[in-house]
mmCIF file of the N, C-alpha and C atoms, coordinates in Angstrom:
data_MODEL
# 
_entry.id   MODEL 
# 
loop_
_atom_site.group_PDB 
_atom_site.id 
_atom_site.type_symbol 
_atom_site.label_atom_id 
_atom_site.label_alt_id 
_atom_site.label_comp_id 
_atom_site.label_asym_id 
_atom_site.label_entity_id 
_atom_site.label_seq_id 
_atom_site.pdbx_PDB_ins_code 
_atom_site.Cartn_x 
_atom_site.Cartn_y 
_atom_site.Cartn_z 
_atom_site.occupancy 
_atom_site.B_iso_or_equiv 
_atom_site.pdbx_formal_charge 
_atom_site.auth_seq_id 
_atom_site.auth_comp_id 
_atom_site.auth_asym_id 
_atom_site.auth_atom_id 
_atom_site.pdbx_PDB_model_num 
ATOM 1   N N  . MET A 1 1  ? 0.857   -1.182 0.000   1.00 0.00 ? 1  MET A N  1 
ATOM 2   C CA . MET A 1 1  ? 0.000   0.000  0.000   1.00 0.00 ? 1  MET A CA 1 
ATOM 3   C C  . MET A 1 1  ? 0.895   1.234  0.000   1.00 0.00 ? 1  MET A C  1 
ATOM 4   N N  . GLY A 1 2  ? 0.609   2.180  -0.863  1.00 0.00 ? 2  GLY A N  1 
ATOM 5   C CA . GLY A 1 2  ? 1.428   3.379  -0.939  1.00 0.00 ? 2  GLY A CA 1 
ATOM 6   C C  . GLY A 1 2  ? 1.186   4.335  0.213   1.00 0.00 ? 2  GLY A C  1 
ATOM 7   N N  . THR A 1 3  ? 2.237   5.079  0.563   1.00 0.00 ? 3  THR A N  1 
ATOM 8   C CA . THR A 1 3  ? 2.084   5.999  1.689   1.00 0.00 ? 3  THR A CA 1 
ATOM 9   C C  . THR A 1 3  ? 1.129   7.140  1.360   1.00 0.00 ? 3  THR A C  1 
ATOM 10  N N  . LYS A 1 4  ? 0.973   7.480  0.071   1.00 0.00 ? 4  LYS A N  1 
ATOM 11  C CA . LYS A 1 4  ? 0.044   8.553  -0.295  1.00 0.00 ? 4  LYS A CA 1 
ATOM 12  C C  . LYS A 1 4  ? -1.392  8.148  0.023   1.00 0.00 ? 4  LYS A C  1 
ATOM 13  N N  . LYS A 1 5  ? -1.754  6.908  -0.310  1.00 0.00 ? 5  LYS A N  1 
ATOM 14  C CA . LYS A 1 5  ? -3.098  6.391  -0.019  1.00 0.00 ? 5  LYS A CA 1 
ATOM 15  C C  . LYS A 1 5  ? -3.307  6.303  1.494   1.00 0.00 ? 5  LYS A C  1 
ATOM 16  N N  . ILE A 1 6  ? -2.306  5.798  2.201   1.00 0.00 ? 6  ILE A N  1 
ATOM 17  C CA . ILE A 1 6  ? -2.394  5.696  3.661   1.00 0.00 ? 6  ILE A CA 1 
ATOM 18  C C  . ILE A 1 6  ? -2.549  7.089  4.266   1.00 0.00 ? 6  ILE A C  1 
ATOM 19  N N  . SER A 1 7  ? -1.801  8.064  3.762   1.00 0.00 ? 7  SER A N  1 
ATOM 20  C CA . SER A 1 7  ? -1.885  9.431  4.282   1.00 0.00 ? 7  SER A CA 1 
ATOM 21  C C  . SER A 1 7  ? -3.290  9.989  4.132   1.00 0.00 ? 7  SER A C  1 
ATOM 22  N N  . THR A 1 8  ? -3.900  9.766  2.976   1.00 0.00 ? 8  THR A N  1 
ATOM 23  C CA . THR A 1 8  ? -5.265  10.246 2.756   1.00 0.00 ? 8  THR A CA 1 
ATOM 24  C C  . THR A 1 8  ? -6.223  9.591  3.733   1.00 0.00 ? 8  THR A C  1 
ATOM 25  N N  . MET A 1 9  ? -6.074  8.289  3.949   1.00 0.00 ? 9  MET A N  1 
ATOM 26  C CA . MET A 1 9  ? -6.946  7.580  4.885   1.00 0.00 ? 9  MET A CA 1 
ATOM 27  C C  . MET A 1 9  ? -6.734  8.085  6.317   1.00 0.00 ? 9  MET A C  1 
ATOM 28  N N  . ILE A 1 10 ? -5.494  8.368  6.680   1.00 0.00 ? 10 ILE A N  1 
ATOM 29  C CA . ILE A 1 10 ? -5.211  8.888  8.025   1.00 0.00 ? 10 ILE A CA 1 
ATOM 30  C C  . ILE A 1 10 ? -5.939  10.213 8.222   1.00 0.00 ? 10 ILE A C  1 
ATOM 31  N N  . LEU A 1 11 ? -5.839  11.105 7.236   1.00 0.00 ? 11 LEU A N  1 
ATOM 32  C CA . LEU A 1 11 ? -6.506  12.399 7.354   1.00 0.00 ? 11 LEU A CA 1 
ATOM 33  C C  . LEU A 1 11 ? -8.013  12.227 7.470   1.00 0.00 ? 11 LEU A C  1 
ATOM 34  N N  . GLU A 1 12 ? -8.562  11.290 6.703   1.00 0.00 ? 12 GLU A N  1 
ATOM 35  C CA . GLU A 1 12 ? -10.006 11.059 6.770   1.00 0.00 ? 12 GLU A CA 1 
ATOM 36  C C  . GLU A 1 12 ? -10.431 10.556 8.146   1.00 0.00 ? 12 GLU A C  1 
ATOM 37  N N  . THR A 1 13 ? -9.625  9.698  8.768   1.00 0.00 ? 13 THR A N  1 
ATOM 38  C CA . THR A 1 13 ? -10.001 9.176  10.088  1.00 0.00 ? 13 THR A CA 1 
ATOM 39  C C  . THR A 1 13 ? -9.911  10.245 11.167  1.00 0.00 ? 13 THR A C  1 
ATOM 40  N N  . LEU A 1 14 ? -9.151  11.308 10.903  1.00 0.00 ? 14 LEU A N  1 
ATOM 41  C CA . LEU A 1 14 ? -8.953  12.347 11.915  1.00 0.00 ? 14 LEU A CA 1 
ATOM 42  C C  . LEU A 1 14 ? -9.873  13.547 11.739  1.00 0.00 ? 14 LEU A C  1 
ATOM 43  N N  . LEU A 1 15 ? -10.827 13.463 10.829  1.00 0.00 ? 15 LEU A N  1 
ATOM 44  C CA . LEU A 1 15 ? -11.700 14.608 10.593  1.00 0.00 ? 15 LEU A CA 1 
ATOM 45  C C  . LEU A 1 15 ? -12.530 14.964 11.820  1.00 0.00 ? 15 LEU A C  1 
ATOM 46  N N  . GLU A 1 16 ? -12.891 13.969 12.621  1.00 0.00 ? 16 GLU A N  1 
ATOM 47  C CA . GLU A 1 16 ? -13.798 14.222 13.733  1.00 0.00 ? 16 GLU A CA 1 
ATOM 48  C C  . GLU A 1 16 ? -13.083 14.660 15.005  1.00 0.00 ? 16 GLU A C  1 
ATOM 49  N N  . GLU A 1 17 ? -12.024 13.972 15.392  1.00 0.00 ? 17 GLU A N  1 
ATOM 50  C CA . GLU A 1 17 ? -11.368 14.272 16.665  1.00 0.00 ? 17 GLU A CA 1 
ATOM 51  C C  . GLU A 1 17 ? -9.967  13.684 16.684  1.00 0.00 ? 17 GLU A C  1 
ATOM 52  N N  . PRO A 1 18 ? -9.132  14.129 17.604  1.00 0.00 ? 18 PRO A N  1 
ATOM 53  C CA . PRO A 1 18 ? -7.799  13.540 17.736  1.00 0.00 ? 18 PRO A CA 1 
ATOM 54  C C  . PRO A 1 18 ? -7.899  12.056 18.095  1.00 0.00 ? 18 PRO A C  1 
ATOM 55  N N  . LYS A 1 19 ? -6.951  11.277 17.634  1.00 0.00 ? 19 LYS A N  1 
ATOM 56  C CA . LYS A 1 19 ? -6.966  9.844  17.904  1.00 0.00 ? 19 LYS A CA 1 
ATOM 57  C C  . LYS A 1 19 ? -5.561  9.377  18.244  1.00 0.00 ? 19 LYS A C  1 
ATOM 58  N N  . THR A 1 20 ? -5.501  8.211  18.883  1.00 0.00 ? 20 THR A N  1 
ATOM 59  C CA . THR A 1 20 ? -4.192  7.599  19.126  1.00 0.00 ? 20 THR A CA 1 
ATOM 60  C C  . THR A 1 20 ? -3.771  6.844  17.872  1.00 0.00 ? 20 THR A C  1 
ATOM 61  N N  . LEU A 1 21 ? -2.503  6.467  17.817  1.00 0.00 ? 21 LEU A N  1 
ATOM 62  C CA . LEU A 1 21 ? -2.013  5.711  16.670  1.00 0.00 ? 21 LEU A CA 1 
ATOM 63  C C  . LEU A 1 21 ? -2.761  4.391  16.520  1.00 0.00 ? 21 LEU A C  1 
ATOM 64  N N  . SER A 1 22 ? -3.087  3.736  17.634  1.00 0.00 ? 22 SER A N  1 
ATOM 65  C CA . SER A 1 22 ? -3.807  2.459  17.537  1.00 0.00 ? 22 SER A CA 1 
ATOM 66  C C  . SER A 1 22 ? -5.224  2.674  17.015  1.00 0.00 ? 22 SER A C  1 
ATOM 67  N N  . ASP A 1 23 ? -5.864  3.800  17.363  1.00 0.00 ? 23 ASP A N  1 
ATOM 68  C CA . ASP A 1 23 ? -7.184  4.120  16.809  1.00 0.00 ? 23 ASP A CA 1 
ATOM 69  C C  . ASP A 1 23 ? -7.105  4.274  15.293  1.00 0.00 ? 23 ASP A C  1 
ATOM 70  N N  . ILE A 1 24 ? -6.065  4.967  14.837  1.00 0.00 ? 24 ILE A N  1 
ATOM 71  C CA . ILE A 1 24 ? -5.895  5.184  13.401  1.00 0.00 ? 24 ILE A CA 1 
ATOM 72  C C  . ILE A 1 24 ? -5.691  3.853  12.696  1.00 0.00 ? 24 ILE A C  1 
ATOM 73  N N  . LYS A 1 25 ? -4.836  3.012  13.270  1.00 0.00 ? 25 LYS A N  1 
ATOM 74  C CA . LYS A 1 25 ? -4.573  1.715  12.648  1.00 0.00 ? 25 LYS A CA 1 
ATOM 75  C C  . LYS A 1 25 ? -5.851  0.884  12.586  1.00 0.00 ? 25 LYS A C  1 
ATOM 76  N N  . ARG A 1 26 ? -6.641  0.885  13.667  1.00 0.00 ? 26 ARG A N  1 
ATOM 77  C CA . ARG A 1 26 ? -7.918  0.157  13.668  1.00 0.00 ? 26 ARG A CA 1 
ATOM 78  C C  . ARG A 1 26 ? -8.846  0.667  12.572  1.00 0.00 ? 26 ARG A C  1 
ATOM 79  N N  . SER A 1 27 ? -8.896  1.987  12.395  1.00 0.00 ? 27 SER A N  1 
ATOM 80  C CA . SER A 1 27 ? -9.739  2.574  11.352  1.00 0.00 ? 27 SER A CA 1 
ATOM 81  C C  . SER A 1 27 ? -9.284  2.131  9.966   1.00 0.00 ? 27 SER A C  1 
ATOM 82  N N  . LEU A 1 28 ? -7.976  2.111  9.751   1.00 0.00 ? 28 LEU A N  1 
ATOM 83  C CA . LEU A 1 28 ? -7.451  1.685  8.454   1.00 0.00 ? 28 LEU A CA 1 
ATOM 84  C C  . LEU A 1 28 ? -7.782  0.222  8.186   1.00 0.00 ? 28 LEU A C  1 
ATOM 85  N N  . VAL A 1 29 ? -7.602  -0.621 9.207   1.00 0.00 ? 29 VAL A N  1 
ATOM 86  C CA . VAL A 1 29 ? -7.893  -2.051 9.054   1.00 0.00 ? 29 VAL A CA 1 
ATOM 87  C C  . VAL A 1 29 ? -9.386  -2.263 8.812   1.00 0.00 ? 29 VAL A C  1 
ATOM 88  N N  . ALA A 1 30 ? -10.228 -1.517 9.531   1.00 0.00 ? 30 ALA A N  1 
ATOM 89  C CA . ALA A 1 30 ? -11.679 -1.640 9.366   1.00 0.00 ? 30 ALA A CA 1 
ATOM 90  C C  . ALA A 1 30 ? -12.118 -1.249 7.959   1.00 0.00 ? 30 ALA A C  1 
ATOM 91  N N  . SER A 1 31 ? -11.385 -0.340 7.337   1.00 0.00 ? 31 SER A N  1 
ATOM 92  C CA . SER A 1 31 ? -11.741 0.074  5.982   1.00 0.00 ? 31 SER A CA 1 
ATOM 93  C C  . SER A 1 31 ? -11.146 -0.861 4.931   1.00 0.00 ? 31 SER A C  1 
ATOM 94  N N  . GLY A 1 32 ? -10.501 -1.934 5.383   1.00 0.00 ? 32 GLY A N  1 
ATOM 95  C CA . GLY A 1 32 ? -9.970  -2.926 4.455   1.00 0.00 ? 32 GLY A CA 1 
ATOM 96  C C  . GLY A 1 32 ? -8.547  -2.665 4.007   1.00 0.00 ? 32 GLY A C  1 
ATOM 97  N N  . MET A 1 33 ? -7.896  -1.687 4.575   1.00 0.00 ? 33 MET A N  1 
ATOM 98  C CA . MET A 1 33 ? -6.530  -1.361 4.181   1.00 0.00 ? 33 MET A CA 1 
ATOM 99  C C  . MET A 1 33 ? -5.537  -2.090 5.075   1.00 0.00 ? 33 MET A C  1 
ATOM 100 N N  . ARG A 1 34 ? -4.547  -2.681 4.452   1.00 0.00 ? 34 ARG A N  1 
ATOM 101 C CA . ARG A 1 34 ? -3.483  -3.319 5.223   1.00 0.00 ? 34 ARG A CA 1 
ATOM 102 C C  . ARG A 1 34 ? -2.268  -2.414 5.182   1.00 0.00 ? 34 ARG A C  1 
ATOM 103 N N  . CYS A 1 35 ? -1.704  -2.154 6.338   1.00 0.00 ? 35 CYS A N  1 
ATOM 104 C CA . CYS A 1 35 ? -0.466  -1.384 6.368   1.00 0.00 ? 35 CYS A CA 1 
ATOM 105 C C  . CYS A 1 35 ? 0.349   -1.816 7.569   1.00 0.00 ? 35 CYS A C  1 
ATOM 106 N N  . GLU A 1 36 ? 1.637   -1.837 7.363   1.00 0.00 ? 36 GLU A N  1 
ATOM 107 C CA . GLU A 1 36 ? 2.552   -2.193 8.438   1.00 0.00 ? 36 GLU A CA 1 
ATOM 108 C C  . GLU A 1 36 ? 2.761   -0.974 9.333   1.00 0.00 ? 36 GLU A C  1 
ATOM 109 N N  . ASN A 1 37 ? 3.237   -1.213 10.550  1.00 0.00 ? 37 ASN A N  1 
ATOM 110 C CA . ASN A 1 37 ? 3.482   -0.111 11.485  1.00 0.00 ? 37 ASN A CA 1 
ATOM 111 C C  . ASN A 1 37 ? 4.460   0.912  10.924  1.00 0.00 ? 37 ASN A C  1 
ATOM 112 N N  . ASP A 1 38 ? 5.502   0.434  10.226  1.00 0.00 ? 38 ASP A N  1 
ATOM 113 C CA . ASP A 1 38 ? 6.482   1.383  9.705   1.00 0.00 ? 38 ASP A CA 1 
ATOM 114 C C  . ASP A 1 38 ? 5.882   2.251  8.606   1.00 0.00 ? 38 ASP A C  1 
ATOM 115 N N  . GLU A 1 39 ? 4.972   1.687  7.784   1.00 0.00 ? 39 GLU A N  1 
ATOM 116 C CA . GLU A 1 39 ? 4.293   2.488  6.766   1.00 0.00 ? 39 GLU A CA 1 
ATOM 117 C C  . GLU A 1 39 ? 3.424   3.557  7.417   1.00 0.00 ? 39 GLU A C  1 
ATOM 118 N N  . LEU A 1 40 ? 2.716   3.157  8.466   1.00 0.00 ? 40 LEU A N  1 
ATOM 119 C CA . LEU A 1 40 ? 1.843   4.080  9.187   1.00 0.00 ? 40 LEU A CA 1 
ATOM 120 C C  . LEU A 1 40 ? 2.666   5.212  9.802   1.00 0.00 ? 40 LEU A C  1 
ATOM 121 N N  . GLU A 1 41 ? 3.768   4.863  10.446  1.00 0.00 ? 41 GLU A N  1 
ATOM 122 C CA . GLU A 1 41 ? 4.614   5.879  11.075  1.00 0.00 ? 41 GLU A CA 1 
ATOM 123 C C  . GLU A 1 41 ? 5.227   6.819  10.042  1.00 0.00 ? 41 GLU A C  1 
ATOM 124 N N  . LYS A 1 42 ? 5.686   6.263  8.907   1.00 0.00 ? 42 LYS A N  1 
ATOM 125 C CA . LYS A 1 42 ? 6.254   7.107  7.851   1.00 0.00 ? 42 LYS A CA 1 
ATOM 126 C C  . LYS A 1 42 ? 5.215   8.089  7.334   1.00 0.00 ? 42 LYS A C  1 
ATOM 127 N N  . SER A 1 43 ? 3.995   7.602  7.137   1.00 0.00 ? 43 SER A N  1 
ATOM 128 C CA . SER A 1 43 ? 2.926   8.469  6.635   1.00 0.00 ? 43 SER A CA 1 
ATOM 129 C C  . SER A 1 43 ? 2.611   9.575  7.629   1.00 0.00 ? 43 SER A C  1 
ATOM 130 N N  . ILE A 1 44 ? 2.551   9.231  8.912   1.00 0.00 ? 44 ILE A N  1 
ATOM 131 C CA . ILE A 1 44 ? 2.242   10.222 9.942   1.00 0.00 ? 44 ILE A CA 1 
ATOM 132 C C  . ILE A 1 44 ? 3.357   11.262 10.039  1.00 0.00 ? 44 ILE A C  1 
ATOM 133 N N  . LEU A 1 45 ? 4.610   10.814 9.984   1.00 0.00 ? 45 LEU A N  1 
ATOM 134 C CA . LEU A 1 45 ? 5.729   11.759 10.025  1.00 0.00 ? 45 LEU A CA 1 
ATOM 135 C C  . LEU A 1 45 ? 5.701   12.689 8.818   1.00 0.00 ? 45 LEU A C  1 
ATOM 136 N N  . ARG A 1 46 ? 5.390   12.125 7.646   1.00 0.00 ? 46 ARG A N  1 
ATOM 137 C CA . ARG A 1 46 ? 5.319   12.939 6.435   1.00 0.00 ? 46 ARG A CA 1 
ATOM 138 C C  . ARG A 1 46 ? 4.213   13.991 6.552   1.00 0.00 ? 46 ARG A C  1 
ATOM 139 N N  . LEU A 1 47 ? 3.050   13.578 7.040   1.00 0.00 ? 47 LEU A N  1 
ATOM 140 C CA . LEU A 1 47 ? 1.939   14.514 7.214   1.00 0.00 ? 47 LEU A CA 1 
ATOM 141 C C  . LEU A 1 47 ? 2.292   15.596 8.235   1.00 0.00 ? 47 LEU A C  1 
ATOM 142 N N  . GLY A 1 48 ? 3.054   15.221 9.261   1.00 0.00 ? 48 GLY A N  1 
ATOM 143 C CA . GLY A 1 48 ? 3.501   16.205 10.247  1.00 0.00 ? 48 GLY A CA 1 
ATOM 144 C C  . GLY A 1 48 ? 4.432   17.231 9.632   1.00 0.00 ? 48 GLY A C  1 
ATOM 145 N N  . ARG A 1 49 ? 5.361   16.769 8.802   1.00 0.00 ? 49 ARG A N  1 
ATOM 146 C CA . ARG A 1 49 ? 6.292   17.688 8.136   1.00 0.00 ? 49 ARG A CA 1 
ATOM 147 C C  . ARG A 1 49 ? 5.551   18.630 7.189   1.00 0.00 ? 49 ARG A C  1 
ATOM 148 N N  . GLN A 1 50 ? 4.480   18.135 6.585   1.00 0.00 ? 50 GLN A N  1 
ATOM 149 C CA . GLN A 1 50 ? 3.708   18.957 5.649   1.00 0.00 ? 50 GLN A CA 1 
ATOM 150 C C  . GLN A 1 50 ? 2.748   19.904 6.371   1.00 0.00 ? 50 GLN A C  1 
ATOM 151 N N  . GLY A 1 51 ? 2.650   19.778 7.695   1.00 0.00 ? 51 GLY A N  1 
ATOM 152 C CA . GLY A 1 51 ? 1.807   20.679 8.457   1.00 0.00 ? 51 GLY A CA 1 
ATOM 153 C C  . GLY A 1 51 ? 0.367   20.231 8.619   1.00 0.00 ? 51 GLY A C  1 
ATOM 154 N N  . TYR A 1 52 ? 0.057   19.000 8.231   1.00 0.00 ? 52 TYR A N  1 
ATOM 155 C CA . TYR A 1 52 ? -1.318  18.511 8.330   1.00 0.00 ? 52 TYR A CA 1 
ATOM 156 C C  . TYR A 1 52 ? -1.645  17.945 9.707   1.00 0.00 ? 52 TYR A C  1 
ATOM 157 N N  . LEU A 1 53 ? -0.649  17.419 10.385  1.00 0.00 ? 53 LEU A N  1 
ATOM 158 C CA . LEU A 1 53 ? -0.875  16.769 11.673  1.00 0.00 ? 53 LEU A CA 1 
ATOM 159 C C  . LEU A 1 53 ? 0.042   17.344 12.733  1.00 0.00 ? 53 LEU A C  1 
ATOM 160 N N  . LYS A 1 54 ? -0.357  17.153 13.963  1.00 0.00 ? 54 LYS A N  1 
ATOM 161 C CA . LYS A 1 54 ? 0.529   17.462 15.082  1.00 0.00 ? 54 LYS A CA 1 
ATOM 162 C C  . LYS A 1 54 ? 0.520   16.241 15.983  1.00 0.00 ? 54 LYS A C  1 
ATOM 163 N N  . VAL A 1 55 ? 1.696   15.693 16.259  1.00 0.00 ? 55 VAL A N  1 
ATOM 164 C CA . VAL A 1 55 ? 1.802   14.519 17.110  1.00 0.00 ? 55 VAL A CA 1 
ATOM 165 C C  . VAL A 1 55 ? 2.145   14.997 18.512  1.00 0.00 ? 55 VAL A C  1 
ATOM 166 N N  . LEU A 1 56 ? 1.299   14.650 19.461  1.00 0.00 ? 56 LEU A N  1 
ATOM 167 C CA . LEU A 1 56 ? 1.495   15.060 20.848  1.00 0.00 ? 56 LEU A CA 1 
ATOM 168 C C  . LEU A 1 56 ? 1.882   13.850 21.680  1.00 0.00 ? 56 LEU A C  1 
ATOM 169 N N  . ASP A 1 57 ? 2.825   13.981 22.527  1.00 0.00 ? 57 ASP A N  1 
ATOM 170 C CA . ASP A 1 57 ? 3.374   12.945 23.415  1.00 0.00 ? 57 ASP A CA 1 
ATOM 171 C C  . ASP A 1 57 ? 3.471   11.566 22.764  1.00 0.00 ? 57 ASP A C  1 
ATOM 172 N N  . ASP A 1 58 ? 3.927   11.536 21.531  1.00 0.00 ? 58 ASP A N  1 
ATOM 173 C CA . ASP A 1 58 ? 4.244   10.307 20.787  1.00 0.00 ? 58 ASP A CA 1 
ATOM 174 C C  . ASP A 1 58 ? 3.075   9.365  20.553  1.00 0.00 ? 58 ASP A C  1 
ATOM 175 N N  . ARG A 1 59 ? 1.900   9.654  21.078  1.00 0.00 ? 59 ARG A N  1 
ATOM 176 C CA . ARG A 1 59 ? 0.806   8.718  20.871  1.00 0.00 ? 59 ARG A CA 1 
ATOM 177 C C  . ARG A 1 59 ? -0.438  9.364  20.299  1.00 0.00 ? 59 ARG A C  1 
ATOM 178 N N  . VAL A 1 60 ? -0.657  10.617 20.610  1.00 0.00 ? 60 VAL A N  1 
ATOM 179 C CA . VAL A 1 60 ? -1.895  11.246 20.177  1.00 0.00 ? 60 VAL A CA 1 
ATOM 180 C C  . VAL A 1 60 ? -1.620  12.101 18.950  1.00 0.00 ? 60 VAL A C  1 
ATOM 181 N N  . VAL A 1 61 ? -2.404  11.878 17.924  1.00 0.00 ? 61 VAL A N  1 
ATOM 182 C CA . VAL A 1 61 ? -2.251  12.638 16.699  1.00 0.00 ? 61 VAL A CA 1 
ATOM 183 C C  . VAL A 1 61 ? -3.419  13.611 16.622  1.00 0.00 ? 61 VAL A C  1 
ATOM 184 N N  . ARG A 1 62 ? -3.115  14.870 16.525  1.00 0.00 ? 62 ARG A N  1 
ATOM 185 C CA . ARG A 1 62 ? -4.181  15.868 16.477  1.00 0.00 ? 62 ARG A CA 1 
ATOM 186 C C  . ARG A 1 62 ? -4.251  16.465 15.066  1.00 0.00 ? 62 ARG A C  1 
ATOM 187 N N  . TYR A 1 63 ? -5.433  16.468 14.534  1.00 0.00 ? 63 TYR A N  1 
ATOM 188 C CA . TYR A 1 63 ? -5.677  17.042 13.218  1.00 0.00 ? 63 TYR A CA 1 
ATOM 189 C C  . TYR A 1 63 ? -6.057  18.499 13.446  1.00 0.00 ? 63 TYR A C  1 
ATOM 190 N N  . TYR A 1 64 ? -5.206  19.416 13.040  1.00 0.00 ? 64 TYR A N  1 
ATOM 191 C CA . TYR A 1 64 ? -5.492  20.797 13.405  1.00 0.00 ? 64 TYR A CA 1 
ATOM 192 C C  . TYR A 1 64 ? -5.681  21.723 12.219  1.00 0.00 ? 64 TYR A C  1 
ATOM 193 N N  . CYS A 1 65 ? -5.636  21.211 11.008  1.00 0.00 ? 65 CYS A N  1 
ATOM 194 C CA . CYS A 1 65 ? -5.892  22.052 9.842   1.00 0.00 ? 65 CYS A CA 1 
ATOM 195 C C  . CYS A 1 65 ? -7.092  21.471 9.119   1.00 0.00 ? 65 CYS A C  1 
ATOM 196 N N  . ILE A 1 66 ? -8.264  22.054 9.297   1.00 0.00 ? 66 ILE A N  1 
ATOM 197 C CA . ILE A 1 66 ? -9.504  21.459 8.810   1.00 0.00 ? 66 ILE A CA 1 
ATOM 198 C C  . ILE A 1 66 ? -9.538  21.361 7.287   1.00 0.00 ? 66 ILE A C  1 
ATOM 199 N N  . THR A 1 67 ? -8.777  22.197 6.598   1.00 0.00 ? 67 THR A N  1 
ATOM 200 C CA . THR A 1 67 ? -8.793  22.149 5.139   1.00 0.00 ? 67 THR A CA 1 
ATOM 201 C C  . THR A 1 67 ? -7.686  21.270 4.570   1.00 0.00 ? 67 THR A C  1 
ATOM 202 N N  . ALA A 1 68 ? -6.938  20.604 5.423   1.00 0.00 ? 68 ALA A N  1 
ATOM 203 C CA . ALA A 1 68 ? -5.784  19.828 4.953   1.00 0.00 ? 68 ALA A CA 1 
ATOM 204 C C  . ALA A 1 68 ? -6.185  18.729 3.986   1.00 0.00 ? 68 ALA A C  1 
ATOM 205 N N  . LEU A 1 69 ? -7.283  18.046 4.241   1.00 0.00 ? 69 LEU A N  1 
ATOM 206 C CA . LEU A 1 69 ? -7.687  16.957 3.355   1.00 0.00 ? 69 LEU A CA 1 
ATOM 207 C C  . LEU A 1 69 ? -8.007  17.509 1.975   1.00 0.00 ? 69 LEU A C  1 
ATOM 208 N N  . GLY A 1 70 ? -8.729  18.620 1.922   1.00 0.00 ? 70 GLY A N  1 
ATOM 209 C CA . GLY A 1 70 ? -9.036  19.250 0.636   1.00 0.00 ? 70 GLY A CA 1 
ATOM 210 C C  . GLY A 1 70 ? -7.777  19.675 -0.093  1.00 0.00 ? 70 GLY A C  1 
ATOM 211 N N  . GLN A 1 71 ? -6.809  20.211 0.647   1.00 0.00 ? 71 GLN A N  1 
ATOM 212 C CA . GLN A 1 71 ? -5.548  20.616 0.040   1.00 0.00 ? 71 GLN A CA 1 
ATOM 213 C C  . GLN A 1 71 ? -4.797  19.408 -0.501  1.00 0.00 ? 71 GLN A C  1 
ATOM 214 N N  . ALA A 1 72 ? -4.793  18.325 0.260   1.00 0.00 ? 72 ALA A N  1 
ATOM 215 C CA . ALA A 1 72 ? -4.085  17.116 -0.170  1.00 0.00 ? 72 ALA A CA 1 
ATOM 216 C C  . ALA A 1 72 ? -4.718  16.561 -1.436  1.00 0.00 ? 72 ALA A C  1 
ATOM 217 N N  . VAL A 1 73 ? -6.044  16.556 -1.486  1.00 0.00 ? 73 VAL A N  1 
ATOM 218 C CA . VAL A 1 73 ? -6.739  16.037 -2.667  1.00 0.00 ? 73 VAL A CA 1 
ATOM 219 C C  . VAL A 1 73 ? -6.443  16.910 -3.877  1.00 0.00 ? 73 VAL A C  1 
ATOM 220 N N  . SER A 1 74 ? -6.516  18.236 -3.727  1.00 0.00 ? 74 SER A N  1 
ATOM 221 C CA . SER A 1 74 ? -6.269  19.105 -4.877  1.00 0.00 ? 74 SER A CA 1 
ATOM 222 C C  . SER A 1 74 ? -4.812  19.027 -5.329  1.00 0.00 ? 74 SER A C  1 
ATOM 223 N N  . GLU A 1 75 ? -3.875  18.831 -4.394  1.00 0.00 ? 75 GLU A N  1 
ATOM 224 C CA . GLU A 1 75 ? -2.474  18.657 -4.781  1.00 0.00 ? 75 GLU A CA 1 
ATOM 225 C C  . GLU A 1 75 ? -2.299  17.385 -5.593  1.00 0.00 ? 75 GLU A C  1 
ATOM 226 N N  . ASN A 1 76 ? -3.001  16.321 -5.198  1.00 0.00 ? 76 ASN A N  1 
ATOM 227 C CA . ASN A 1 76 ? -2.912  15.069 -5.942  1.00 0.00 ? 76 ASN A CA 1 
ATOM 228 C C  . ASN A 1 76 ? -3.508  15.215 -7.335  1.00 0.00 ? 76 ASN A C  1 
ATOM 229 N N  . LEU A 1 77 ? -4.555  16.009 -7.469  1.00 0.00 ? 77 LEU A N  1 
ATOM 230 C CA . LEU A 1 77 ? -5.187  16.209 -8.772  1.00 0.00 ? 77 LEU A CA 1 
ATOM 231 C C  . LEU A 1 77 ? -4.277  16.990 -9.713  1.00 0.00 ? 77 LEU A C  1 
ATOM 232 N N  . LYS A 1 78 ? -3.454  17.885 -9.172  1.00 0.00 ? 78 LYS A N  1 
ATOM 233 C CA . LYS A 1 78 ? -2.546  18.682 -9.994  1.00 0.00 ? 78 LYS A CA 1 
ATOM 234 C C  . LYS A 1 78 ? -1.425  17.836 -10.581 1.00 0.00 ? 78 LYS A C  1 
ATOM 235 N N  . LYS A 1 79 ? -1.078  16.744 -9.892  1.00 0.00 ? 79 LYS A N  1 
ATOM 236 C CA . LYS A 1 79 ? 0.071   15.927 -10.317 1.00 0.00 ? 79 LYS A CA 1 
ATOM 237 C C  . LYS A 1 79 ? -0.270  15.057 -11.499 1.00 0.00 ? 79 LYS A C  1 
# 
């Protein structure tokens, strides 16, 4: 599974409220996506560098830019 697809799914799971990494992984698995822990961590770190996520105390991921998903989708459409 590509990190771009995983990143989009991570952002979608965080639209409602902050979640722990295990919550995110459960959401991905429930949606039928398989991803290894290292793929998940790489995607989260990448999203953090891009300003879409904020990781608090190594476990809680807070989604703090409400338009980030729209921006990510439009960036993908431009490519």
